[in-house]
mmCIF file as gemmi writes it, N, C-alpha and C atoms, coordinates in Angstrom:
data_model
loop_
_atom_site.group_PDB
_atom_site.id
_atom_site.type_symbol
_atom_site.label_atom_id
_atom_site.label_alt_id
_atom_site.label_comp_id
_atom_site.label_asym_id
_atom_site.label_entity_id
_atom_site.label_seq_id
_atom_site.pdbx_PDB_ins_code
_atom_site.Cartn_x
_atom_site.Cartn_y
_atom_site.Cartn_z
_atom_site.occupancy
_atom_site.B_iso_or_equiv
_atom_site.pdbx_formal_charge
_atom_site.auth_seq_id
_atom_site.auth_asym_id
_atom_site.pdbx_PDB_model_num
ATOM 1 N N . UNK Axp A 1 ? 58.883 27.076 -142.705 1 0 ? 1 A 1
ATOM 2 C CA . UNK Axp A 1 ? 58.163 26.394 -142.142 1 0 ? 1 A 1
ATOM 3 C C . UNK Axp A 1 ? 57.111 26.88 -142.757 1 0 ? 1 A 1
ATOM 4 N N . UNK Axp A 2 ? 56.582 25.382 -142.992 1 0 ? 2 A 1
ATOM 5 C CA . UNK Axp A 2 ? 55.292 25.792 -143.871 1 0 ? 2 A 1
ATOM 6 C C . UNK Axp A 2 ? 54.057 25.482 -143.18 1 0 ? 2 A 1
ATOM 7 N N . UNK Axp A 3 ? 52.586 26.799 -142.92 1 0 ? 3 A 1
ATOM 8 C CA . UNK Axp A 3 ? 51.871 26.102 -142.981 1 0 ? 3 A 1
ATOM 9 C C . UNK Axp A 3 ? 50.796 26.261 -143.069 1 0 ? 3 A 1
ATOM 10 N N . UNK Axp A 4 ? 49.765 24.475 -142.832 1 0 ? 4 A 1
ATOM 11 C CA . UNK Axp A 4 ? 49.062 24.37 -144.028 1 0 ? 4 A 1
ATOM 12 C C . UNK Axp A 4 ? 47.188 25.015 -143.207 1 0 ? 4 A 1
ATOM 13 N N . UNK Axp A 5 ? 46.783 24.652 -143.605 1 0 ? 5 A 1
ATOM 14 C CA . UNK Axp A 5 ? 45.313 26.145 -143.051 1 0 ? 5 A 1
ATOM 15 C C . UNK Axp A 5 ? 44.628 25.027 -142.637 1 0 ? 5 A 1
ATOM 16 N N . UNK Axp A 6 ? 43.612 25.074 -141.173 1 0 ? 6 A 1
ATOM 17 C CA . UNK Axp A 6 ? 42.612 24.123 -140.957 1 0 ? 6 A 1
ATOM 18 C C . UNK Axp A 6 ? 41.968 23.609 -141.212 1 0 ? 6 A 1
ATOM 19 N N . UNK Axp A 7 ? 41.353 24.026 -142.61 1 0 ? 7 A 1
ATOM 20 C CA . UNK Axp A 7 ? 41.241 23.506 -143.444 1 0 ? 7 A 1
ATOM 21 C C . UNK Axp A 7 ? 41.001 22.127 -144.35 1 0 ? 7 A 1
ATOM 22 N N . UNK Axp A 8 ? 42.015 22.902 -145.027 1 0 ? 8 A 1
ATOM 23 C CA . UNK Axp A 8 ? 42.487 21.946 -146.057 1 0 ? 8 A 1
ATOM 24 C C . UNK Axp A 8 ? 42.816 20.832 -145.545 1 0 ? 8 A 1
ATOM 25 N N . UNK Axp A 9 ? 44.079 20.804 -144.013 1 0 ? 9 A 1
ATOM 26 C CA . UNK Axp A 9 ? 44.185 19.647 -143.23 1 0 ? 9 A 1
ATOM 27 C C . UNK Axp A 9 ? 43.486 18.816 -142.861 1 0 ? 9 A 1
ATOM 28 N N . UNK Axp A 10 ? 41.844 19.425 -142.535 1 0 ? 10 A 1
ATOM 29 C CA . UNK Axp A 10 ? 40.766 18.832 -142.383 1 0 ? 10 A 1
ATOM 30 C C . UNK Axp A 10 ? 40.489 18.167 -143.395 1 0 ? 10 A 1
ATOM 31 N N . UNK Axp A 11 ? 40.938 18.118 -144.782 1 0 ? 11 A 1
ATOM 32 C CA . UNK Axp A 11 ? 40.67 17.502 -145.804 1 0 ? 11 A 1
ATOM 33 C C . UNK Axp A 11 ? 41.082 16.667 -146.763 1 0 ? 11 A 1
ATOM 34 N N . UNK Axp A 12 ? 42.081 16.42 -146.514 1 0 ? 12 A 1
ATOM 35 C CA . UNK Axp A 12 ? 42.991 16.03 -146.721 1 0 ? 12 A 1
ATOM 36 C C . UNK Axp A 12 ? 43.933 15.355 -145.52 1 0 ? 12 A 1
ATOM 37 N N . UNK Axp A 13 ? 43.135 14.587 -144.36 1 0 ? 13 A 1
ATOM 38 C CA . UNK Axp A 13 ? 44.156 14.609 -143.313 1 0 ? 13 A 1
ATOM 39 C C . UNK Axp A 13 ? 44.445 13.146 -143.106 1 0 ? 13 A 1
ATOM 40 N N . UNK Axp A 14 ? 44.154 12.35 -143.942 1 0 ? 14 A 1
ATOM 41 C CA . UNK Axp A 14 ? 45.017 10.828 -144.235 1 0 ? 14 A 1
ATOM 42 C C . UNK Axp A 14 ? 45.918 10.664 -145.263 1 0 ? 14 A 1
ATOM 43 N N . UNK Axp A 15 ? 45.955 11.899 -146.07 1 0 ? 15 A 1
ATOM 44 C CA . UNK Axp A 15 ? 47.456 11.898 -146.527 1 0 ? 15 A 1
ATOM 45 C C . UNK Axp A 15 ? 48.687 12.452 -145.817 1 0 ? 15 A 1
ATOM 46 N N . UNK Axp A 16 ? 47.782 13.811 -145.109 1 0 ? 16 A 1
ATOM 47 C CA . UNK Axp A 16 ? 49.102 14.614 -143.922 1 0 ? 16 A 1
ATOM 48 C C . UNK Axp A 16 ? 49.76 14.141 -142.925 1 0 ? 16 A 1
ATOM 49 N N . UNK Axp A 17 ? 48.857 12.853 -142.47 1 0 ? 17 A 1
ATOM 50 C CA . UNK Axp A 17 ? 48.772 11.789 -141.52 1 0 ? 17 A 1
ATOM 51 C C . UNK Axp A 17 ? 50.481 10.813 -142.157 1 0 ? 17 A 1
ATOM 52 N N . UNK Axp A 18 ? 49.816 10.374 -142.915 1 0 ? 18 A 1
ATOM 53 C CA . UNK Axp A 18 ? 50.644 8.927 -143.567 1 0 ? 18 A 1
ATOM 54 C C . UNK Axp A 18 ? 52.174 10.685 -144.25 1 0 ? 18 A 1
ATOM 55 N N . UNK Axp A 19 ? 52.198 10.995 -144.569 1 0 ? 19 A 1
ATOM 56 C CA . UNK Axp A 19 ? 53.128 12.174 -144.691 1 0 ? 19 A 1
ATOM 57 C C . UNK Axp A 19 ? 54.016 11.99 -142.916 1 0 ? 19 A 1
ATOM 58 N N . UNK Axp A 20 ? 53.758 12.68 -142.219 1 0 ? 20 A 1
ATOM 59 C CA . UNK Axp A 20 ? 53.618 12.872 -141.193 1 0 ? 20 A 1
ATOM 60 C C . UNK Axp A 20 ? 54.198 11.485 -140.405 1 0 ? 20 A 1
ATOM 61 N N . UNK Axp A 21 ? 53.758 9.96 -140.429 1 0 ? 21 A 1
ATOM 62 C CA . UNK Axp A 21 ? 54.104 9.072 -140.301 1 0 ? 21 A 1
ATOM 63 C C . UNK Axp A 21 ? 55.91 8.569 -141.378 1 0 ? 21 A 1
ATOM 64 N N . UNK Axp A 22 ? 56.315 8.463 -142.335 1 0 ? 22 A 1
ATOM 65 C CA . UNK Axp A 22 ? 57.137 8.777 -142.641 1 0 ? 22 A 1
ATOM 66 C C . UNK Axp A 22 ? 58.002 9.438 -142.891 1 0 ? 22 A 1
ATOM 67 N N . UNK Axp A 23 ? 57.787 10.969 -142.001 1 0 ? 23 A 1
ATOM 68 C CA . UNK Axp A 23 ? 59.201 11.651 -141.235 1 0 ? 23 A 1
ATOM 69 C C . UNK Axp A 23 ? 58.409 13.83 -141.259 1 0 ? 23 A 1
ATOM 70 N N . UNK Axp A 24 ? 57.918 13.367 -142.105 1 0 ? 24 A 1
ATOM 71 C CA . UNK Axp A 24 ? 57.439 14.954 -142.088 1 0 ? 24 A 1
ATOM 72 C C . UNK Axp A 24 ? 56.638 15.499 -141.27 1 0 ? 24 A 1
ATOM 73 N N . UNK Axp A 25 ? 57.99 16.938 -140.528 1 0 ? 25 A 1
ATOM 74 C CA . UNK Axp A 25 ? 56.541 17.75 -139.928 1 0 ? 25 A 1
ATOM 75 C C . UNK Axp A 25 ? 55.705 18.672 -139.983 1 0 ? 25 A 1
ATOM 76 N N . UNK Axp A 26 ? 54.276 18.887 -139.784 1 0 ? 26 A 1
ATOM 77 C CA . UNK Axp A 26 ? 53.589 19.803 -140.724 1 0 ? 26 A 1
ATOM 78 C C . UNK Axp A 26 ? 52.702 20.603 -139.524 1 0 ? 26 A 1
ATOM 79 N N . UNK Axp A 27 ? 53.09 21.783 -139.782 1 0 ? 27 A 1
ATOM 80 C CA . UNK Axp A 27 ? 52.704 22.979 -139.444 1 0 ? 27 A 1
ATOM 81 C C . UNK Axp A 27 ? 51.236 22.92 -139.245 1 0 ? 27 A 1
ATOM 82 N N . UNK Axp A 28 ? 49.864 23.066 -137.964 1 0 ? 28 A 1
ATOM 83 C CA . UNK Axp A 28 ? 48.964 23.334 -138.842 1 0 ? 28 A 1
ATOM 84 C C . UNK Axp A 28 ? 48.596 24.657 -138.311 1 0 ? 28 A 1
ATOM 85 N N . UNK Axp A 29 ? 48.098 25.286 -139.455 1 0 ? 29 A 1
ATOM 86 C CA . UNK Axp A 29 ? 47.255 26.942 -138.81 1 0 ? 29 A 1
ATOM 87 C C . UNK Axp A 29 ? 45.611 27.417 -138.98 1 0 ? 29 A 1
ATOM 88 N N . UNK Axp A 30 ? 45.98 28.562 -138.365 1 0 ? 30 A 1
ATOM 89 C CA . UNK Axp A 30 ? 44.49 28.873 -138.906 1 0 ? 30 A 1
ATOM 90 C C . UNK Axp A 30 ? 44.396 30.715 -138.828 1 0 ? 30 A 1
ATOM 91 N N . UNK Axp A 31 ? 44.649 30.67 -139.704 1 0 ? 31 A 1
ATOM 92 C CA . UNK Axp A 31 ? 44.935 32.766 -140.441 1 0 ? 31 A 1
ATOM 93 C C . UNK Axp A 31 ? 46.464 32.918 -140.572 1 0 ? 31 A 1
ATOM 94 N N . UNK Axp A 32 ? 46.756 31.798 -141.386 1 0 ? 32 A 1
ATOM 95 C CA . UNK Axp A 32 ? 48.561 31.363 -140.967 1 0 ? 32 A 1
ATOM 96 C C . UNK Axp A 32 ? 48.999 31.742 -140.308 1 0 ? 32 A 1
ATOM 97 N N . UNK Axp A 33 ? 48.102 31.353 -138.868 1 0 ? 33 A 1
ATOM 98 C CA . UNK Axp A 33 ? 49.068 31.508 -137.175 1 0 ? 33 A 1
ATOM 99 C C . UNK Axp A 33 ? 49.057 30.302 -136.937 1 0 ? 33 A 1
ATOM 100 N N . UNK Axp A 34 ? 50.298 29.437 -135.969 1 0 ? 34 A 1
ATOM 101 C CA . UNK Axp A 34 ? 50.657 28.027 -136.741 1 0 ? 34 A 1
ATOM 102 C C . UNK Axp A 34 ? 49.805 27.749 -134.85 1 0 ? 34 A 1
ATOM 103 N N . UNK Axp A 35 ? 49.029 26.045 -135.094 1 0 ? 35 A 1
ATOM 104 C CA . UNK Axp A 35 ? 47.966 26.332 -133.922 1 0 ? 35 A 1
ATOM 105 C C . UNK Axp A 35 ? 48.712 24.651 -133.56 1 0 ? 35 A 1
ATOM 106 N N . UNK Axp A 36 ? 49.13 24.033 -134.289 1 0 ? 36 A 1
ATOM 107 C CA . UNK Axp A 36 ? 48.306 22.407 -133.489 1 0 ? 36 A 1
ATOM 108 C C . UNK Axp A 36 ? 50.3 22.786 -135.025 1 0 ? 36 A 1
ATOM 109 N N . UNK Axp A 37 ? 51.339 21.316 -134.469 1 0 ? 37 A 1
ATOM 110 C CA . UNK Axp A 37 ? 51.807 20.762 -134.976 1 0 ? 37 A 1
ATOM 111 C C . UNK Axp A 37 ? 51.629 18.64 -135.694 1 0 ? 37 A 1
ATOM 112 N N . UNK Axp A 38 ? 52.003 18.315 -136.393 1 0 ? 38 A 1
ATOM 113 C CA . UNK Axp A 38 ? 52.157 17.512 -137.088 1 0 ? 38 A 1
ATOM 114 C C . UNK Axp A 38 ? 53.112 16.192 -137.172 1 0 ? 38 A 1
ATOM 115 N N . UNK Axp A 39 ? 53.493 15.314 -136.221 1 0 ? 39 A 1
ATOM 116 C CA . UNK Axp A 39 ? 54.313 15.031 -136.717 1 0 ? 39 A 1
ATOM 117 C C . UNK Axp A 39 ? 54.539 13.251 -136.334 1 0 ? 39 A 1
ATOM 118 N N . UNK Axp A 40 ? 55.71 12.222 -137.024 1 0 ? 40 A 1
ATOM 119 C CA . UNK Axp A 40 ? 55.991 10.912 -136.57 1 0 ? 40 A 1
ATOM 120 C C . UNK Axp A 40 ? 55.343 10.904 -134.995 1 0 ? 40 A 1
ATOM 121 N N . UNK Axp A 41 ? 55.316 9.985 -134.661 1 0 ? 41 A 1
ATOM 122 C CA . UNK Axp A 41 ? 56.028 9.302 -134.189 1 0 ? 41 A 1
ATOM 123 C C . UNK Axp A 41 ? 57.167 8.398 -133.334 1 0 ? 41 A 1
ATOM 124 N N . UNK Axp A 42 ? 57.74 8.494 -132.904 1 0 ? 42 A 1
ATOM 125 C CA . UNK Axp A 42 ? 58.745 7.042 -132.731 1 0 ? 42 A 1
ATOM 126 C C . UNK Axp A 42 ? 58.441 5.593 -131.999 1 0 ? 42 A 1
ATOM 127 N N . UNK Axp A 43 ? 59.517 5.079 -132.268 1 0 ? 43 A 1
ATOM 128 C CA . UNK Axp A 43 ? 58.794 3.732 -131.659 1 0 ? 43 A 1
ATOM 129 C C . UNK Axp A 43 ? 58.193 3.684 -130.656 1 0 ? 43 A 1
ATOM 130 N N . UNK Axp A 44 ? 57.676 2.151 -130.158 1 0 ? 44 A 1
ATOM 131 C CA . UNK Axp A 44 ? 57.525 1.969 -128.643 1 0 ? 44 A 1
ATOM 132 C C . UNK Axp A 44 ? 58.128 0.636 -128.636 1 0 ? 44 A 1
ATOM 133 N N . UNK Axp A 45 ? 59.191 0.949 -127.719 1 0 ? 45 A 1
ATOM 134 C CA . UNK Axp A 45 ? 59.503 0.076 -126.613 1 0 ? 45 A 1
ATOM 135 C C . UNK Axp A 45 ? 58.612 -1.522 -126.811 1 0 ? 45 A 1
ATOM 136 N N . UNK Axp A 46 ? 59.192 -2.333 -127.715 1 0 ? 46 A 1
ATOM 137 C CA . UNK Axp A 46 ? 58.487 -4.214 -127.253 1 0 ? 46 A 1
ATOM 138 C C . UNK Axp A 46 ? 58.145 -3.992 -126.294 1 0 ? 46 A 1
ATOM 139 N N . UNK Axp A 47 ? 56.776 -4.535 -125.513 1 0 ? 47 A 1
ATOM 140 C CA . UNK Axp A 47 ? 56.098 -4.72 -124.562 1 0 ? 47 A 1
ATOM 141 C C . UNK Axp A 47 ? 57.405 -6.124 -124.828 1 0 ? 47 A 1
ATOM 142 N N . UNK Axp A 48 ? 58.542 -6.544 -123.232 1 0 ? 48 A 1
ATOM 143 C CA . UNK Axp A 48 ? 58.932 -7.838 -122.971 1 0 ? 48 A 1
ATOM 144 C C . UNK Axp A 48 ? 57.446 -8.701 -122.37 1 0 ? 48 A 1
ATOM 145 N N . UNK Axp A 49 ? 57.917 -9.864 -122.423 1 0 ? 49 A 1
ATOM 146 C CA . UNK Axp A 49 ? 57.335 -11.552 -122.447 1 0 ? 49 A 1
ATOM 147 C C . UNK Axp A 49 ? 57.705 -11.693 -121.998 1 0 ? 49 A 1
ATOM 148 N N . UNK Axp A 50 ? 57.734 -12.389 -120.207 1 0 ? 50 A 1
ATOM 149 C CA . UNK Axp A 50 ? 57.72 -13.425 -119.387 1 0 ? 50 A 1
ATOM 150 C C . UNK Axp A 50 ? 58.555 -13.982 -119.821 1 0 ? 50 A 1
ATOM 151 N N . UNK Axp A 51 ? 59.458 -15.312 -119.232 1 0 ? 51 A 1
ATOM 152 C CA . UNK Axp A 51 ? 59.815 -16.596 -119.978 1 0 ? 51 A 1
ATOM 153 C C . UNK Axp A 51 ? 60.206 -17.003 -121.93 1 0 ? 51 A 1
ATOM 154 N N . UNK Axp A 52 ? 60.179 -15.75 -122.096 1 0 ? 52 A 1
ATOM 155 C CA . UNK Axp A 52 ? 60.159 -15.748 -123.921 1 0 ? 52 A 1
ATOM 156 C C . UNK Axp A 52 ? 61.523 -16.299 -124.466 1 0 ? 52 A 1
ATOM 157 N N . UNK Axp A 53 ? 62.463 -16.917 -123.722 1 0 ? 53 A 1
ATOM 158 C CA . UNK Axp A 53 ? 63.183 -17.617 -123.418 1 0 ? 53 A 1
ATOM 159 C C . UNK Axp A 53 ? 63.681 -18.58 -123.052 1 0 ? 53 A 1
ATOM 160 N N . UNK Axp A 54 ? 62.458 -19.046 -122.68 1 0 ? 54 A 1
ATOM 161 C CA . UNK Axp A 54 ? 61.931 -20.971 -122.096 1 0 ? 54 A 1
ATOM 162 C C . UNK Axp A 54 ? 62.847 -21.819 -123.085 1 0 ? 54 A 1
ATOM 163 N N . UNK Axp A 55 ? 63.491 -22.447 -123.122 1 0 ? 55 A 1
ATOM 164 C CA . UNK Axp A 55 ? 63.546 -23.829 -123.617 1 0 ? 55 A 1
ATOM 165 C C . UNK Axp A 55 ? 65.159 -23.271 -124.075 1 0 ? 55 A 1
ATOM 166 N N . UNK Axp A 56 ? 65.907 -22.439 -125.106 1 0 ? 56 A 1
ATOM 167 C CA . UNK Axp A 56 ? 66.615 -21.873 -125.248 1 0 ? 56 A 1
ATOM 168 C C . UNK Axp A 56 ? 67.643 -21.296 -124.601 1 0 ? 56 A 1
ATOM 169 N N . UNK Axp A 57 ? 67.598 -21.007 -123.679 1 0 ? 57 A 1
ATOM 170 C CA . UNK Axp A 57 ? 69.03 -20.775 -122.131 1 0 ? 57 A 1
ATOM 171 C C . UNK Axp A 57 ? 68.774 -22.043 -121.199 1 0 ? 57 A 1
ATOM 172 N N . UNK Axp A 58 ? 69.953 -22.703 -120.415 1 0 ? 58 A 1
ATOM 173 C CA . UNK Axp A 58 ? 70.081 -23.495 -119.378 1 0 ? 58 A 1
ATOM 174 C C . UNK Axp A 58 ? 70.85 -23.044 -118.703 1 0 ? 58 A 1
ATOM 175 N N . UNK Axp A 59 ? 70.212 -22.866 -117.148 1 0 ? 59 A 1
ATOM 176 C CA . UNK Axp A 59 ? 71.027 -22.487 -115.647 1 0 ? 59 A 1
ATOM 177 C C . UNK Axp A 59 ? 71.751 -23.609 -114.9 1 0 ? 59 A 1
ATOM 178 N N . UNK Axp A 60 ? 72.239 -23.413 -114.957 1 0 ? 60 A 1
ATOM 179 C CA . UNK Axp A 60 ? 73.498 -24.73 -113.729 1 0 ? 60 A 1
ATOM 180 C C . UNK Axp A 60 ? 72.875 -24.772 -112.673 1 0 ? 60 A 1
ATOM 181 N N . UNK Axp A 61 ? 72.655 -25.768 -112.108 1 0 ? 61 A 1
ATOM 182 C CA . UNK Axp A 61 ? 71.975 -26.281 -111.332 1 0 ? 61 A 1
ATOM 183 C C . UNK Axp A 61 ? 72.492 -25.547 -109.167 1 0 ? 61 A 1
ATOM 184 N N . UNK Axp A 62 ? 73.774 -25.604 -110.13 1 0 ? 62 A 1
ATOM 185 C CA . UNK Axp A 62 ? 74.551 -25.175 -108.767 1 0 ? 62 A 1
ATOM 186 C C . UNK Axp A 62 ? 75.12 -23.567 -109.533 1 0 ? 62 A 1
ATOM 187 N N . UNK Axp A 63 ? 74.036 -22.433 -109.888 1 0 ? 63 A 1
ATOM 188 C CA . UNK Axp A 63 ? 74.838 -21.464 -110.121 1 0 ? 63 A 1
ATOM 189 C C . UNK Axp A 63 ? 75.026 -20.589 -108.89 1 0 ? 63 A 1
ATOM 190 N N . UNK Axp A 64 ? 73.556 -20.87 -108.026 1 0 ? 64 A 1
ATOM 191 C CA . UNK Axp A 64 ? 74.009 -19.716 -107.062 1 0 ? 64 A 1
ATOM 192 C C . UNK Axp A 64 ? 75.16 -20.624 -105.876 1 0 ? 64 A 1
ATOM 193 N N . UNK Axp A 65 ? 75.911 -21.597 -105.735 1 0 ? 65 A 1
ATOM 194 C CA . UNK Axp A 65 ? 76.876 -21.963 -104.646 1 0 ? 65 A 1
ATOM 195 C C . UNK Axp A 65 ? 78.062 -21.055 -104.875 1 0 ? 65 A 1
ATOM 196 N N . UNK Axp A 66 ? 78.249 -20.775 -103.732 1 0 ? 66 A 1
ATOM 197 C CA . UNK Axp A 66 ? 79.466 -20.246 -102.522 1 0 ? 66 A 1
ATOM 198 C C . UNK Axp A 66 ? 80.625 -20.247 -104.143 1 0 ? 66 A 1
ATOM 199 N N . UNK Axp A 67 ? 81.433 -19.047 -104.779 1 0 ? 67 A 1
ATOM 200 C CA . UNK Axp A 67 ? 82.466 -18.642 -105.299 1 0 ? 67 A 1
ATOM 201 C C . UNK Axp A 67 ? 83.862 -19.258 -104.394 1 0 ? 67 A 1
ATOM 202 N N . UNK Axp A 68 ? 84.961 -19.896 -105.125 1 0 ? 68 A 1
ATOM 203 C CA . UNK Axp A 68 ? 85.924 -20.588 -104.555 1 0 ? 68 A 1
ATOM 204 C C . UNK Axp A 68 ? 86.582 -19.264 -103.796 1 0 ? 68 A 1
ATOM 205 N N . UNK Axp A 69 ? 87.987 -19.609 -102.477 1 0 ? 69 A 1
ATOM 206 C CA . UNK Axp A 69 ? 87.867 -18.711 -102.077 1 0 ? 69 A 1
ATOM 207 C C . UNK Axp A 69 ? 89.193 -18.194 -102.148 1 0 ? 69 A 1
ATOM 208 N N . UNK Axp A 70 ? 89.87 -17.943 -103.962 1 0 ? 70 A 1
ATOM 209 C CA . UNK Axp A 70 ? 90.553 -17.269 -104.684 1 0 ? 70 A 1
ATOM 210 C C . UNK Axp A 70 ? 90.091 -16.644 -105.204 1 0 ? 70 A 1
ATOM 211 N N . UNK Axp A 71 ? 88.334 -17.251 -105.651 1 0 ? 71 A 1
ATOM 212 C CA . UNK Axp A 71 ? 88.216 -15.789 -107.004 1 0 ? 71 A 1
ATOM 213 C C . UNK Axp A 71 ? 87.028 -15.158 -106.129 1 0 ? 71 A 1
ATOM 214 N N . UNK Axp A 72 ? 86.313 -15.564 -104.693 1 0 ? 72 A 1
ATOM 215 C CA . UNK Axp A 72 ? 85.626 -14.472 -103.999 1 0 ? 72 A 1
ATOM 216 C C . UNK Axp A 72 ? 86.794 -13.238 -103.491 1 0 ? 72 A 1
ATOM 217 N N . UNK Axp A 73 ? 88.103 -13.924 -103.411 1 0 ? 73 A 1
ATOM 218 C CA . UNK Axp A 73 ? 89.204 -12.297 -102.955 1 0 ? 73 A 1
ATOM 219 C C . UNK Axp A 73 ? 89.609 -11.67 -103.672 1 0 ? 73 A 1
ATOM 220 N N . UNK Axp A 74 ? 89.591 -11.791 -105.189 1 0 ? 74 A 1
ATOM 221 C CA . UNK Axp A 74 ? 90.117 -11.142 -106.544 1 0 ? 74 A 1
ATOM 222 C C . UNK Axp A 74 ? 88.583 -10.158 -105.86 1 0 ? 74 A 1
ATOM 223 N N . UNK Axp A 75 ? 87.878 -10.587 -106.019 1 0 ? 75 A 1
ATOM 224 C CA . UNK Axp A 75 ? 85.879 -10.217 -106.662 1 0 ? 75 A 1
ATOM 225 C C . UNK Axp A 75 ? 86.438 -8.681 -105.298 1 0 ? 75 A 1
ATOM 226 N N . UNK Axp A 76 ? 86.693 -8.982 -104.472 1 0 ? 76 A 1
ATOM 227 C CA . UNK Axp A 76 ? 86.898 -7.88 -103.522 1 0 ? 76 A 1
ATOM 228 C C . UNK Axp A 76 ? 87.739 -7.352 -102.952 1 0 ? 76 A 1
ATOM 229 N N . UNK Axp A 77 ? 89.156 -7.689 -103.958 1 0 ? 77 A 1
ATOM 230 C CA . UNK Axp A 77 ? 89.769 -6.752 -103.951 1 0 ? 77 A 1
ATOM 231 C C . UNK Axp A 77 ? 90.655 -6.914 -102.653 1 0 ? 77 A 1
ATOM 232 N N . UNK Axp A 78 ? 90.859 -8.02 -102.744 1 0 ? 78 A 1
ATOM 233 C CA . UNK Axp A 78 ? 91.598 -9.05 -100.884 1 0 ? 78 A 1
ATOM 234 C C . UNK Axp A 78 ? 92.774 -9.494 -101.884 1 0 ? 78 A 1
ATOM 235 N N . UNK Axp A 79 ? 93.324 -10.513 -103.1 1 0 ? 79 A 1
ATOM 236 C CA . UNK Axp A 79 ? 93.73 -10.78 -104.019 1 0 ? 79 A 1
ATOM 237 C C . UNK Axp A 79 ? 95.11 -10.998 -104.787 1 0 ? 79 A 1
């Protein structure tokens, strides 16, 4: 583990952030003592937008119609 001096980190912050974003973990310290770790962020989950499939899928008008008795019985373990 290489400890980067805090003064060096302040001077070269942009480059160090780019290195961290590329996957490298960096330790920042003072007087050789580790104080903080600069690590890449995990990708955030994309925000789900309601209605993003509008016009791409179709739901039948009778989708909530009761199942035929033989199919319902099979789901319930009666058949």
